[in-house]
C-alpha positions in Angstrom: 0.0 0.0 0.0 2.8 2.5 0.9 4.5 1.7 -2.4 1.4 2.6 -4.3 1.4 6.0 -2.6 5.1 6.5 -3.2 4.8 5.5 -6.8 2.5 8.5 -7.3 4.3 10.9 -5.0 4.1 14.4 -6.4 7.4 16.2 -5.8 5.6 19.5 -6.5 3.6 19.3 -3.3 5.7 21.8 -1.4 5.7 24.2 -4.3 2.0 23.8 -4.9 1.3 24.4 -1.3 3.5 27.5 -1.3 1.9 28.8 -4.4 -1.5 29.1 -2.7 -0.4 29.9 0.8 -2.1 33.2 1.7 0.4 33.6 4.6 3.3 34.0 2.1 4.2 37.2 0.2 2.9 37.3 -3.3 6.4 37.2 -4.8 7.1 33.9 -3.0 3.8 32.4 -4.1 4.7 33.4 -7.7 8.2 32.0 -7.5 6.8 28.7 -6.2 4.4 28.6 -9.1 7.2 29.3 -11.6 9.3 26.5 -10.1 6.7 23.8 -10.2 7.2 23.3 -13.9 11.0 22.7 -13.6 12.8 19.4 -13.2 14.2 18.4 -9.8 17.8 19.0 -10.3 17.8 21.7 -13.0 15.2 23.7 -11.2 17.2 23.6 -8.0 20.6 24.4 -9.5 19.2 27.3 -11.6 17.4 28.8 -8.6 20.5 28.4 -6.5 22.8 30.0 -9.0 20.5 33.0 -9.4 20.1 33.3 -5.6 23.9 33.3 -5.1 24.3 36.0 -7.8 21.7 38.2 -6.0 23.4 37.6 -2.7 26.7 38.6 -4.2 25.1 41.7 -5.7 23.6 42.6 -2.3 27.0 42.2 -0.6 28.6 44.4 -3.2 25.8 47.1 -2.7 26.3 46.9 1.0 30.1 47.4 0.5 29.4 50.4 -1.7 30.5 48.8 -4.9 28.8 50.6 -7.8 31.0 49.7 -10.9 28.9 48.5 -13.8 31.5 45.7 -14.3 31.6 44.4 -10.7 31.9 40.6 -10.4 28.2 40.2 -9.2 26.9 42.4 -12.0 29.0 40.5 -14.5 27.7 37.2 -13.1 24.1 38.3 -13.3 24.6 39.4 -16.9 26.3 36.0 -17.7 23.3 34.2 -16.2 20.8 36.2 -18.2 22.8 36.0 -21.4 22.3 32.2 -21.4 18.6 33.1 -21.9 17.2 30.2 -19.9 13.5 30.8 -19.6 13.2 29.7 -15.9 16.1 31.9 -14.7 14.8 34.8 -16.7 11.3 34.4 -15.2 12.7 34.2 -11.7 14.9 37.3 -12.4 11.9 39.3 -13.7 9.9 38.3 -10.6 12.4 39.9 -8.2 14.4 42.4 -10.3 12.3 45.4 -9.1 13.0 44.6 -5.4 15.9 45.8 -3.3 18.8 43.4 -3.8 18.8 41.9 -0.3 15.0 41.3 -0.4 15.3 39.7 -3.9 18.1 37.5 -2.6 16.1 36.5 0.4 13.2 35.4 -1.7 15.4 33.4 -4.1 17.2 31.8 -1.1 13.8 30.8 0.2 12.9 29.3 -3.2 16.2 27.5 -3.3 15.6 25.9 0.1 12.1 24.8 -1.0 13.6 23.4 -4.2 16.3 21.5 -2.2 13.7 19.9 -0.1 12.0 18.7 -3.3 15.3 17.2 -4.6 16.0 15.6 -1.2 12.8 13.6 -1.4 14.0 11.8 -4.5 16.4 9.3 -2.9 14.0 8.8 0.1 11.2 7.8 -2.3 13.6 5.7 -4.4 15.0 3.9 -1.4 11.4 3.2 -0.1 10.4 1.9 -3.5 13.3 -0.6 -3.5 12.2 -2.3 -0.4 
């Protein structure tokens, strides 16, 4: 019986729950909704990469770095130049926010995506029994 349940486990449950949670800020609900269409690993790594780039940009801003060719700005440009739909959509969702706030929302999404990825080996191991 448990294997029947696990065989149909929906890895998007945390994302779907977050997408409709009225307690969460709209930006987080929208990020969760965008992420639900992504694969387990790719969705996680792409969200993590963008979150780290925003964290670096926020650190630079806090340090007073304003150069257009700063490492964090170059990294963000490189990410966007790849023109991956998912990362561009995430970027567009947070780009109007203060850098630290945008980074916090993306880190939140990355944590949620990691939980999703972490379930895969648990489900696989349980199915092997």
